[in-house]
C-alpha positions, -999 to 999 in steps of 0.1 A, spaced: -399 358 -643 -376 360 -613 -342 346 -621 -338 330 -586 -370 315 -590 -359 300 -626 -325 286 -611 -343 271 -583 -368 250 -608 -336 242 -629 -319 228 -599 -350 210 -586 -352 196 -621 -316 185 -622 -319 166 -589 -350 149 -601 -334 136 -632 -305 125 -613 -329 105 -588 -348 91 -615 -316 80 -633 -305 66 -601 -336 45 -594 -338 31 -626 -303 18 -624 -308 3 -586 -345 2 -582 -342 18 -547 -373 36 -549 -395 7 -556 -379 -9 -527 -378 19 -503 -412 36 -514 -433 10 -497 -413 8 -467 -415 47 -461 -451 49 -469 -465 16 -452 -498 23 -433 -494 26 -395 -524 32 -369 -531 67 -357 -520 75 -323 -532 108 -309 -523 107 -273 -492 82 -275 -476 93 -308 -445 107 -292 -440 74 -271 -431 56 -305 -401 77 -314 -380 61 -289 -368 31 -312 -359 53 -344 -338 75 -319 -320 45 -306 -312 36 -341 -297 69 -351 -274 73 -319 -263 39 -329 -253 51 -363 -236 79 -345 -217 56 -324 -206 37 -358 -193 68 -373 -175 83 -343 -160 46 -334 -148 46 -370 -130 76 -364 -118 68 -333 -104 35 -344 -81 54 -370 -60 67 -344 -66 42 -316 -37 16 -314 -51 -17 -297 -17 -25 -281 -10 -27 -244 21 -4 -246 6 20 -271 -34 21 -262 -32 44 -235 -9 68 -251 -29 69 -284 -60 76 -263 -40 106 -245 -32 116 -278 -67 116 -291 -81 135 -260 -54 164 -263 -66 168 -298 -95 193 -300 -114 172 -325 -106 141 -309 -118 152 -273 -151 159 -288 -151 125 -309 -145 108 -276 -170 126 -257 -198 120 -285 -188 81 -282 -188 80 -246 -220 101 -241 -236 84 -271 -229 50 -254 -249 62 -224 -278 79 -244 -282 46 -263 -287 26 -231 -313 51 -221 -330 51 -250 -335 15 -256 -343 9 -219 -371 34 -222 -381 20 -255 -383 -15 -239 -403 -1 -209 -428 14 -234 -432 -18 -254 -439 -34 -220 -463 -12 -207 -482 -9 -239 -481 -46 -242 -467 -44 -274 -448 -75 -270 -482 -95 -272 -494 -115 -304 -479 -112 -332 -451 -93 -321 -433 -119 -297 -405 -124 -321 -401 -83 -320 -398 -86 -283 -370 -113 -286 -351 -95 -312 -351 -63 -291 -341 -79 -261 -310 -93 -280 -303 -56 -290 -306 -47 -254 -280 -73 -244 -257 -63 -271 -258 -27 -265 -247 -34 -230 -219 -56 -242 -208 -29 -265 -206 -4 -237 -189 -30 -213 -161 -39 -239 -154 -2 -246 -147 2 -209 -114 -19 -213 -104 1 -243 -94 28 -220 -67 7 -208 -63 24 -174 -65 11 -140 -100 11 -138 -107 -4 -172 -80 -31 -167 -93 -43 -133 -129 -42 -145 -121 -69 -169 -101 -89 -145 -130 -89 -120 -155 -99 -149 -134 -128 -159 -133 -138 -121 -169 -137 -119 -174 -158 -151 -149 -182 -137 -177 -191 -111 -202 -206 -135 -203 -240 -129 -184 -265 -155 -175 -236 -182 -164 -212 -157 -127 -215 -164 -131 -216 -201 -152 -186 -198 -127 -169 -176 -96 -179 -202 -119 -168 -229 -123 -133 -217 -88 -126 -206 -75 -144 -239 -54 -164 -216 -48 -170 -180 -37 -134 -168 -51 -99 -182 -26 -84 -208 -22 -73 -244 -39 -103 -259 -68 -93 -236 -69 -58 -252 -67 -72 -284 -99 -95 -278 -119 -70 -263 -110 -45 -292 -119 -73 -315 -155 -78 -297 -162 -41 -296 -153 -31 -331 -164 -62 -352 -181 -92 -332 -207 -71 -312 -216 -44 -339 -222 -75 -364 -245 -90 -339 -263 -58 -334 -265 -52 -373 -279 -90 -376 -305 -83 -347 -314 -47 -359 -321 -60 -397 -342 -88 -382 -362 -62 -358 -368 -38 -383 -380 -66 -409 -405 -79 -379 -416 -43 -373 -425 -39 -409 -440 -76 -413 -463 -73 -380 -469 -36 -383 -464 -9 -356 -485 -19 -328 -518 3 -323 -522 24 -292 -539 3 -263 -576 5 -259 -593 -4 -226 -613 -36 -225 -599 -46 -260 -579 -78 -254 -558 -92 -280 -571 -125 -295 -547 -143 -317 -575 -159 -336 -588 -123 -348 -561 -101 -342 -547 -99 -378 -580 -93 -394 -590 -65 -370 -554 -48 -374 -559 -46 -414 -595 -34 -409 -579 -6 -385 -554 3 -412 -577 4 -439 -602 29 -419 -578 50 -399 -539 41 -410 -519 68 -422 -487 65 -443 -456 67 -420 -439 90 -444 -448 119 -440 -475 119 -415 -455 102 -388 -416 103 -397 -412 137 -389 -416 133 -354 -392 102 -355 -366 126 -373 -372 159 -349 -367 134 -319 -335 116 -332 -321 151 -343 -329 164 -309 -311 135 -294 -281 139 -315 -279 178 -308 -281 169 -269 -252 142 -274 -233 167 -290 -237 196 -266 -229 174 -235 -199 163 -255 -185 199 -258 -194 209 -224 -183 177 -203 -159 160 -230 -150 123 -226 -143 105 -192 -108 112 -175 -84 86 -181 -70 69 -149 -37 57 -142 -19 31 -163 -28 -3 -155 -5 -19 -127 -10 -58 -123 12 -57 -92 -16 -37 -74 -35 -68 -61 -59 -47 -40 -76 -28 -68 -114 -19 -66 -127 -10 -99 -159 6 -106 -177 0 -139 -197 26 -158 -229 40 -145 -253 17 -161 -237 -13 -145 -235 2 -109 -266 -13 -96 -251 -49 -105 -220 -38 -88 -238 -27 -59 -259 -59 -56 -223 -81 -55 -209 -60 -29 -240 -61 -7 -248 -98 -9 -233 -120 17 -203 -138 5 -220 -171 3 -248 -159 -17 -225 -140 -45 -218 -171 -65 -257 -182 -66 -266 -149 -77 -237 -148 -105 -251 -180 -119 -291 -177 -111 -293 -138 -117 -287 -137 -152 -304 -171 -157 -337 -159 -141 -337 -126 -161 -329 -145 -194 -359 -169 -190 -384 -142 -180 -374 -121 -210 -377 -151 -231 -410 -165 -219 -430 -133 -213 -441 -128 -247 -454 -165 -249 -468 -167 -214 -485 -132 -219 -490 -133 -255 -527 -125 -251 -553 -106 -234 -552 -70 -220 -527 -42 -235 -539 -12 -218 -514 -5 -188 -547 6 -166 -558 -28 -171 -524 -44 -161 -516 -30 -127 -491 -58 -121 -471 -47 -152 -469 -9 -136 -459 -23 -104 -432 -45 -118 -418 -15 -138 -420 8 -107 -404 -19 -87 -376 -23 -110 -370 14 -115 -369 19 -78 -348 -11 -69 -323 -1 -99 -324 34 -88 -315 27 -51 -286 2 -58 -273 25 -83 -271 54 -57 -258 27 -32 -229 19 -61 -222 56 -67 -213 61 -32 -198 25 -29 -194 26 10 -178 -7 9 -148 6 -15 -119 30 -7 -122 64 -16 -92 72 -33 -102 107 -45 -102 117 -7 -86 151 0 -65 160 27 -83 171 58 -86 210 61 -71 229 88 -104 241 103 -114 201 108 -79 195 122 -81 219 143 -44 228 143 -21 241 119 11 226 137 22 201 163 15 163 169 -23 166 158 -15 186 126 13 159 120 -8 133 128 -35 144 106 -11 145 75 -2 109 82 -37 99 84 -41 108 46 -7 100 33 -7 65 49 -41 60 33 -61 60 66 -84 86 52 -94 63 19 -114 41 43 -121 63 75 -144 91 75 -137 121 96 -163 150 97 -175 141 62 -143 137 47 -130 105 38 -141 70 28 -167 48 42 -152 15 41 -140 13 79 -157 29 110 -163 66 111 -135 81 132 -154 118 137 -155 111 174 -131 80 179 -116 100 207 -146 93 228 -147 55 221 -112 42 224 -86 47 248 -49 57 237 -37 22 244 -65 7 223 -56 29 193 -20 17 195 -30 -18 194 -54 -15 166 -31 5 143 -2 -19 153 -22 -51 145 -49 -42 122 -82 -54 119 -110 -67 95 -101 -53 62 -75 -33 80 -37 -40 75 -13 -40 102 7 -7 105 32 -18 131 61 -21 108 51 10 86 55 36 111 80 50 133 74 54 170 71 91 164 49 88 135 27 64 158 26 89 185 14 118 161 -14 97 146 -29 86 179 -26 123 191 -46 134 159 -70 106 166 -75 111 205 -84 147 195 -113 136 176 -143 141 200 -179 152 200 -182 189 204 
């Protein structure tokens, strides 16, 4: 007999005896066995659509593991948070952990969003799975809260002012608004107490809610069973559905393990690999400058998953912003809660529910369009603008060149665009020399305008002359 074969059998026998001993003391096998081998409907054409939920769960566990590792070095104090993050980032392993945690948060939001779309389009929220839908909506909410509270923990200028703006928006809610703002900031102003509160929410409170809703969601999945693939002209009838479902499992059901579990395991493993590779390639987000409460004209930008909401608030007329802040979340919440009860029976197949597909397409297009607008953020100064190159200036010395340098150093380029360089908050000045006279330029620069501060006391006569010379040279070819 081959010695390797004998050693292999002995090793397997040892593990089997160890497992039997452990199972005898804990009863874990008797508990997990029925869970892992429960019958699920066959899904020949749609089986890969059912892996999104388990992949979200695995990515969440990755977030928990990396979060615990990062918290061992992170200091949740206003004087140490920024430096502790820099220390973590400058360490090779810490950089990878931060990258995994950041990209994992994005992956979790994408996966849970796709999972919600799949459930909606396939009508899996209908009877008897209404509570599955509600707990899933709660998981989506807490996932977004996890990501949002994590942004402040960077404790840079953007994260700091994002919390301040969020508190200002919350303060506009009738009656309880001031209390909400005070609760978010843990006081009347943002500071060390705000950081401690967000850290506690990110590390303890929100994950605790996630675990509770996750446990309830998984229990309901097991109790009600995994929804079968939708079939044309076979509507859901609450009076007969459970009997039909049990019959389907008896005739065509297959055990989850191992017939279906391998797909979930493969896809979840693939997602973890993708997150790890992206973390190695791109790393964590760069830290901005230290928070400076004295800068009152800040333009914070949320992370990508809330950019569409950022765009809505920026594009809405000032008179409608307060109404949207209150009514928007209220309407979305009411729709998510009432949907499975109002539409809890009837057709499940998306081809028989064109309004459902139209709703998803409309939401995706709307969010995508607003996301692009939020990414461009034409209404915000571009603080990352770079000085104009010589070929755009048209001179390498003299008043025009000196004026171009002032155009950048005085912050004009943050809001005004010249030949594709700079921000878009103010008018495009690429051909301003064709539109304004020299005197009109001097008056506008000295006295300011809408969203533009006056520069009369901030420029010497020579600097004003150079700046106007540069602007006068901006003409159509």
